[in-house]
N, C-alpha and C positions, 0 to 999 in steps of 0.2 A: 709828149716828154716828159710830164712830171706825173700821168699817168704810169706811164714805164718803171716810176722813181729810175730817172734819169739824169743825171747832175748837171744842176741849175747852173743858167750863165747869164750873165748879166750884160743882153749887147743889144744894139739899135742895126745890126750890121745884119740883113735878115739872109741874104745865102750862106752867114753860117749857121744862122738856124734852122734852113730850110736844110743845108747840109746834116743835119743832127737831126732832123727829122725822115729824110730820102732813108734812116738807116733802119726806121721801122716799117718802109713807109715807102715805095720805091718812085708811085706815080707825084711825091710832089717834086720831082725834076719836071716835070710839065711845068711847073711855072717857073723854074729858074731863072729866063732874062726878065720875067716881069720885077722881078725880085731883084735884082743885079743895078736893072736901070731905081727904081723907086729906096733904093741904101744910098744911089747917086743923091737924090733930093734930099732927103734927112742928113745924108752927110755936112750938103755945100751951105744947107741952111744951118746947122747945128758949129761949123768951125768959119764963121762966115771969111776969117785969113784968106781961102781957097774961093771965096763964091765968085763965081761968076754972071754977074748980074742979070747980062743976056740970055741965059737961063730960064730964070723965072718972069722976066717980060715979056711969055712968047705967050702970047694965048693957045696956040695950036698945040706947045708942047704940053703946056698944064691940059688941057682936056684926056690931051695922052694918059699924062702921068695917073689922071682921074682913071682911066678907065681899067688902067694897068691894075688899079689901087682896089678897084673894085671885084677888079676879075679874081686876085689875091685871094680877097677876102669871100668870097664867093666860094671857091675852092678849101679854104679852110675850113671856112663853120661848115659845107657838104662833109668834111671826114669830123666833127665835132657833132655836130647834131646826128 
């Protein structure tokens, strides 16, 4: 987005960033679901008053989150490298 001189936004909400990226490349929609799931992990840990600790005490869910993060990272790296 910076390369396209798009307006800078400060956010950790991945779907918001994804929507901005999809304006320039529709293939970003392929990682919509992983971004939605991963955003919940950030928001929940950033704002612990709403934290469901059970979500973070589950090794299976933790492994799934790592796998999703790797998918998103691989996708984005392929776009910028």
